[in-house]
C-alpha positions as CSV (number, residue, x, y, z in Angstrom):
1,M,8.5,-3.2,13.6
2,L,8.5,-6.3,15.8
3,I,9.7,-6.7,19.2
4,I,10.6,-9.5,20.9
5,D,12.3,-9.4,24.5
6,G,13.4,-5.7,23.8
7,I,15.0,-6.9,20.4
8,K,13.8,-5.1,17.2
9,Y,13.1,-6.8,14.4
10,R,12.3,-4.9,10.6
11,L,9.9,-6.5,8.1
12,W,11.6,-7.9,5.1
13,T,10.2,-8.5,2.0
14,P,12.2,-10.7,-0.4
15,K,12.7,-9.6,-4.1
16,D,13.3,-12.8,-5.4
17,E,10.2,-15.3,-5.8
18,E,12.2,-18.1,-7.0
19,K,15.4,-18.1,-4.5
20,E,14.1,-16.1,-1.7
21,F,10.4,-16.7,-1.1
22,H,10.1,-20.6,-1.7
23,P,13.1,-21.9,0.2
24,I,11.4,-20.1,3.2
25,I,7.6,-22.1,3.0
26,R,9.7,-25.2,1.7
27,E,11.3,-25.3,5.2
28,H,8.4,-24.1,7.0
29,S,5.8,-26.0,5.5
30,K,5.0,-28.3,8.5
31,E,4.1,-25.3,10.4
32,I,1.5,-24.3,7.5
33,F,0.3,-27.1,6.5
34,G,0.8,-29.5,9.6
35,E,3.1,-31.6,11.3
36,N,2.5,-35.2,9.4
37,S,2.2,-32.9,5.7
38,L,4.6,-33.6,3.1
39,Y,5.9,-31.1,0.6
40,F,6.6,-31.6,-3.2
41,D,8.1,-28.8,-4.9
42,V,9.0,-30.7,-7.7
43,K,8.1,-28.7,-11.1
44,H,5.4,-31.1,-12.7
45,V,3.1,-30.5,-15.6
46,L,-0.5,-30.3,-15.2
47,K,-2.4,-30.8,-18.3
48,T,-6.0,-30.5,-20.3
49,T,-6.9,-32.5,-22.3
50,S,-6.4,-30.0,-25.0
51,G,-2.7,-29.6,-23.8
52,I,-2.6,-27.0,-22.2
53,G,-0.1,-26.7,-19.4
54,S,0.7,-25.4,-16.4
55,I,3.2,-25.9,-13.4
56,P,2.5,-25.2,-9.4
57,D,4.8,-24.4,-7.6
58,A,4.0,-27.5,-5.3
59,Y,1.9,-30.4,-4.2
60,V,1.0,-31.2,-0.7
61,I,-0.6,-34.0,1.0
62,N,-1.5,-33.9,4.6
63,L,-1.7,-37.5,5.9
64,S,-3.6,-36.4,9.5
65,K,-7.2,-37.5,9.8
66,P,-9.5,-36.4,7.5
67,S,-6.3,-36.4,5.0
68,E,-6.5,-33.5,2.4
69,W,-4.1,-32.6,-0.7
70,Y,-3.1,-29.1,-2.1
71,V,-2.3,-27.4,-4.7
72,V,0.3,-24.3,-3.8
73,E,1.1,-21.6,-5.4
74,N,3.5,-19.3,-4.1
75,E,3.2,-15.6,-4.4
76,L,5.2,-11.9,-3.7
77,A,2.6,-9.3,-3.2
78,S,4.3,-6.8,-5.6
79,H,4.1,-9.0,-8.9
80,P,0.9,-8.6,-10.9
81,V,-1.1,-11.3,-8.7
82,Y,-4.5,-10.8,-10.2
83,D,-3.3,-11.5,-13.8
84,H,-1.2,-14.2,-12.8
85,I,-3.5,-15.8,-10.1
86,V,-6.3,-16.1,-12.3
87,K,-4.4,-17.2,-15.1
88,Q,-2.4,-19.8,-13.6
89,L,-4.9,-21.4,-10.8
90,T,-7.3,-21.3,-13.9
91,K,-5.0,-24.1,-15.5
92,F,-4.6,-25.8,-12.5
93,I,-8.1,-26.2,-12.1
94,N,-8.4,-27.3,-15.9
95,G,-5.5,-29.5,-15.1
96,I,-6.8,-31.4,-12.1
97,A,-10.3,-32.1,-14.0
98,N,-7.6,-34.2,-16.0
99,Q,-7.7,-38.0,-14.9
100,S,-4.4,-38.6,-16.2
101,A,-2.8,-35.4,-15.0
102,R,-3.6,-37.1,-11.4
103,S,-2.4,-40.2,-12.4
104,Q,1.2,-38.5,-13.4
105,I,0.9,-36.4,-10.2
106,I,0.2,-40.1,-7.9
107,D,3.7,-41.5,-9.7
108,M,5.5,-38.2,-8.5
109,M,4.5,-38.5,-5.0
110,Y,5.0,-41.9,-5.0
111,D,8.5,-42.4,-6.5
112,E,9.6,-39.7,-4.2
113,I,8.4,-40.8,-0.8
114,N,10.2,-44.2,-1.7
115,K,13.6,-42.3,-2.4
116,D,13.5,-42.4,1.4
117,N,13.2,-45.2,3.6
118,V,12.6,-43.4,6.5
119,L,9.9,-41.1,4.6
120,K,8.4,-44.8,3.4
121,A,8.2,-45.9,6.7
122,M,6.5,-42.7,8.6
123,V,4.0,-42.9,5.5
124,Q,3.3,-46.4,5.8
125,K,2.4,-45.6,9.4
126,L,0.0,-43.0,9.1
127,I,-1.9,-44.6,6.9
128,D,-1.5,-47.2,8.5
129,S,-0.9,-49.6,5.3
130,T,2.0,-50.5,3.2
131,D,0.3,-49.8,0.1
132,I,1.3,-46.5,-0.4
133,Y,0.1,-45.9,-3.8
134,R,-3.3,-47.2,-3.3
135,A,-3.4,-44.4,-0.1
136,L,-2.2,-41.6,-2.5
137,S,-4.6,-43.0,-5.1
138,K,-8.0,-42.6,-2.9
139,L,-6.9,-39.6,-1.4
140,L,-5.9,-37.3,-5.2
141,S,-9.6,-38.8,-5.8
142,T,-10.7,-36.6,-3.9
143,S,-11.0,-32.6,-4.9
144,P,-8.1,-30.7,-4.0
145,R,-7.2,-27.4,-1.6
146,I,-5.8,-24.5,-3.7
147,V,-3.6,-22.4,-1.5
148,I,-2.1,-19.4,-2.0
149,I,0.8,-18.3,0.1
150,I,1.6,-14.5,-0.3
151,D,3.9,-12.2,1.8
152,E,0.9,-9.7,1.7
153,K,-2.7,-10.1,1.6
154,T,-3.9,-7.7,-0.5
155,S,-7.2,-6.6,-2.0
156,D,-5.9,-7.5,-5.3
157,V,-5.4,-11.0,-4.0
158,E,-8.6,-11.7,-2.5
159,E,-10.5,-10.5,-5.3
160,A,-8.4,-12.6,-8.0
161,C,-9.9,-15.6,-5.7
162,Q,-13.4,-14.5,-6.0
163,V,-13.2,-14.3,-9.4
164,L,-12.2,-18.4,-9.6
165,K,-15.2,-20.9,-9.4
166,Y,-12.7,-23.1,-7.0
167,E,-12.4,-22.5,-3.3
168,T,-9.0,-20.9,-2.7
169,D,-7.3,-20.5,0.9
170,I,-4.9,-17.2,1.3
171,V,-2.1,-17.9,3.8
172,E,0.0,-14.2,3.9
173,F,3.4,-14.9,5.5
174,K,5.6,-12.2,6.7
175,T,9.3,-12.4,7.5
176,F,11.1,-10.0,10.1
177,V,14.9,-9.7,10.4
178,R,16.7,-8.9,13.2
179,E,18.4,-5.1,13.6
180,G,22.1,-6.0,13.0
181,A,21.7,-9.8,12.7
182,E,19.5,-10.1,9.7
183,N,20.3,-13.9,9.0
184,I,17.9,-14.3,12.5
185,R,14.9,-14.1,10.7
186,A,11.1,-14.2,12.5
187,H,8.0,-15.4,10.5
188,L,4.4,-14.5,11.2
189,F,1.6,-16.5,9.9
190,E,-1.4,-18.5,10.6
191,P,-1.1,-22.4,9.8
192,L,-3.5,-23.9,7.5
193,R,-6.1,-25.6,9.7
194,A,-7.8,-28.8,8.3
195,A,-11.1,-28.4,6.7
196,E,-14.0,-29.5,9.0
197,K,-15.8,-32.7,7.9
198,P,-20.1,-32.8,8.5
199,K,-20.9,-34.5,10.8
200,P,-23.3,-37.9,10.5
201,G,-26.3,-36.4,9.0
202,E,-25.3,-33.2,8.1
203,K,-24.6,-31.4,5.2
204,R,-21.9,-29.3,4.3
205,E,-22.4,-25.8,3.7
206,G,-21.7,-25.3,0.4
207,R,-19.7,-22.6,-0.6
208,R,-20.8,-18.6,-0.4
209,P,-22.2,-17.2,-3.5
210,T,-19.4,-14.7,-5.4
211,P,-20.8,-11.3,-4.4
212,E,-22.1,-9.7,-7.7
213,H,-19.2,-6.8,-7.9
214,Y,-16.9,-9.8,-8.6
215,R,-18.7,-11.0,-11.3
216,I,-20.6,-8.6,-13.0
217,W,-18.9,-4.9,-14.4
218,E,-21.6,-2.2,-13.5
219,K,-22.2,-3.7,-9.7
220,K,-18.0,-3.7,-9.5
221,L,-17.9,-0.4,-10.9
222,A,-21.0,1.0,-8.2
223,W,-19.0,-0.7,-5.6
224,V,-15.8,1.3,-6.0
225,D,-14.9,4.6,-4.6
226,E,-15.7,7.3,-6.2
227,N,-12.9,8.7,-7.2
228,V,-12.3,5.5,-9.0
229,R,-15.9,5.7,-11.1
230,D,-14.8,9.1,-11.9
231,I,-11.5,8.1,-13.7
232,V,-13.4,5.3,-15.7
233,K,-15.9,7.3,-16.9
234,E,-13.5,10.4,-17.7
235,L,-10.9,8.0,-19.1
236,T,-13.7,5.8,-21.5
237,D,-15.3,8.9,-22.9
238,R,-12.0,10.3,-24.0
239,I,-10.9,6.8,-25.4
240,V,-14.3,7.0,-27.7
241,R,-13.6,10.2,-28.8
242,L,-10.3,8.7,-30.3
243,G,-12.3,7.4,-33.3
244,E,-14.4,3.9,-34.1
245,V,-14.2,2.2,-31.1
246,T,-16.8,0.1,-29.4
247,H,-16.7,-1.3,-25.9
248,K,-18.5,-3.7,-23.5
249,P,-17.8,-5.4,-20.3
250,S,-16.3,-8.9,-20.0
251,G,-17.2,-9.9,-16.6
252,P,-15.7,-7.4,-14.0
253,D,-13.3,-6.6,-16.8
254,Y,-14.1,-4.0,-19.1
255,V,-12.3,-4.0,-22.6
256,F,-12.3,-1.9,-25.9
257,Y,-12.3,-2.7,-29.2
258,K,-11.3,-0.7,-32.8
259,G,-14.1,-1.6,-35.1
260,S,-15.4,-5.2,-35.4
261,P,-15.2,-6.9,-32.0
262,S,-12.7,-9.7,-32.8
263,T,-9.6,-10.3,-30.7
264,K,-7.1,-8.8,-32.8
265,S,-9.2,-5.3,-32.6
266,V,-9.1,-5.5,-28.6
267,F,-6.7,-2.3,-28.0
268,A,-7.0,-1.7,-24.1
269,G,-8.7,-3.7,-20.5
270,F,-9.5,-2.3,-17.5
271,F,-9.4,-4.2,-14.1
272,I,-10.6,-2.4,-11.0
273,S,-10.5,-2.4,-7.8
274,K,-11.7,-0.7,-4.6
275,K,-9.2,2.2,-4.5
276,A,-7.9,2.2,-8.2
277,L,-7.9,1.3,-11.9
278,K,-5.3,-1.2,-13.9
279,V,-5.0,-0.2,-17.4
280,R,-3.5,-2.8,-20.0
281,I,-2.5,-1.8,-23.2
282,R,-1.4,-3.5,-26.4
283,T,2.3,-2.1,-27.1
284,D,4.8,-2.6,-30.1
285,P,8.2,-2.4,-28.1
286,T,9.8,-0.9,-31.3
287,T,8.0,2.8,-31.3
288,F,6.2,2.6,-27.9
289,K,7.3,5.4,-25.3
290,D,6.9,6.1,-21.9
291,P,8.9,8.8,-20.5
292,K,7.2,8.4,-17.3
293,K,8.0,4.9,-16.6
294,W,4.5,4.4,-15.7
295,T,4.5,0.9,-17.4
296,G,8.1,-0.5,-16.0
297,D,9.8,-3.4,-17.6
298,K,7.5,-5.7,-16.8
299,I,6.2,-7.1,-20.3
300,Y,2.8,-9.5,-20.5
301,H,1.4,-11.8,-23.3
302,W,-1.7,-13.1,-22.3
303,F,-4.8,-10.3,-22.7
304,F,-4.7,-9.7,-26.1
305,R,-3.4,-12.9,-27.5
306,T,-1.1,-10.9,-30.1
307,G,1.8,-8.7,-29.5
308,Q,3.2,-7.3,-26.2
309,E,1.6,-5.9,-23.1
310,K,2.0,-3.0,-20.9
311,E,0.6,-2.2,-17.7
312,F,0.1,1.2,-15.7
313,K,-2.1,1.7,-12.3
314,M,-4.4,5.2,-12.0
315,T,-5.6,6.6,-8.5
316,S,-5.9,10.1,-9.6
317,R,-7.7,12.0,-12.6
318,E,-5.0,14.0,-13.1
319,Q,-3.1,10.9,-14.5
320,I,-5.4,10.8,-17.5
321,D,-3.7,13.0,-19.7
322,Y,-0.8,11.2,-19.9
323,A,-2.7,7.8,-19.6
324,M,-4.2,8.8,-23.0
325,E,-0.8,9.5,-24.6
326,L,0.3,5.7,-23.5
327,M,-3.5,4.8,-24.6
328,K,-3.2,6.8,-28.2
329,H,-0.3,4.5,-29.2
330,S,-2.3,1.3,-28.0
331,Y,-5.0,2.5,-30.3
332,G,-3.1,3.0,-33.6
333,L,-2.0,-0.7,-33.0
334,A,-5.9,-1.6,-33.7
335,K,-6.2,0.2,-36.6
């Protein structure tokens, strides 16, 4: 609850990221990124040299000194953010390394600015030059900041960003609506501050080393709550008893195999956070049954390379029996 001059506002959570959350961020982009920033929400594809494409939600340039540029991903905490952030932002990072991709982004920004004479004149004043293309080229020759704007900053989001090898800023953006007049809204967020430049003779401090529990399974297992460790241990023991199952850690994730450790034989993956275990399983939609609706309607197509994937969350050992029913289906597909 938020009270302003005796008037009550309640927290409002957007349901549709594209239709509800993105327009709000675009509307308030100057408050987030700075008065002299430009927000480009053009859906422009970043491609790596291998042809893998990814579409960020926006690009932003801030022409205040020191100038910066950003690759922006807008997210809702209700979505599977760990999976999406790691997968999506890894593609962004790989795409940014491609000079051809950067040239396409420069072209896009230049074309958008030239469509509006008022905007064009403003940019020329800020860069103190009429050569906008050259200024954009110089700016985009530097490394961007990766920015995630999300309605709730959770431990899952922070852990996902720690996995990345690229420094990432997280902006929590909350919205409140007035009781009895929901078209009147109040927003709560911390503006993104410009990165400090080192003084002459000073060296910029490097990024803080990523804690080992974000990189190594054993360290992460020791870091989580004891309840989560107990769930992982008992569930692992019961999975192994299904038959010929081998398992090994992959970074902070734990994957299980049937038979030889080939990609096609993977049938389950573990993702742990401080308070919970997330389990990803391979499924066959024609035979998969989940009467308790743990996995919901969301379908994934990433972790196992083939087949459909489902995910559920565990916070109690009492959930293990039902989890094994779902696991048996997944295990059967790996035979």
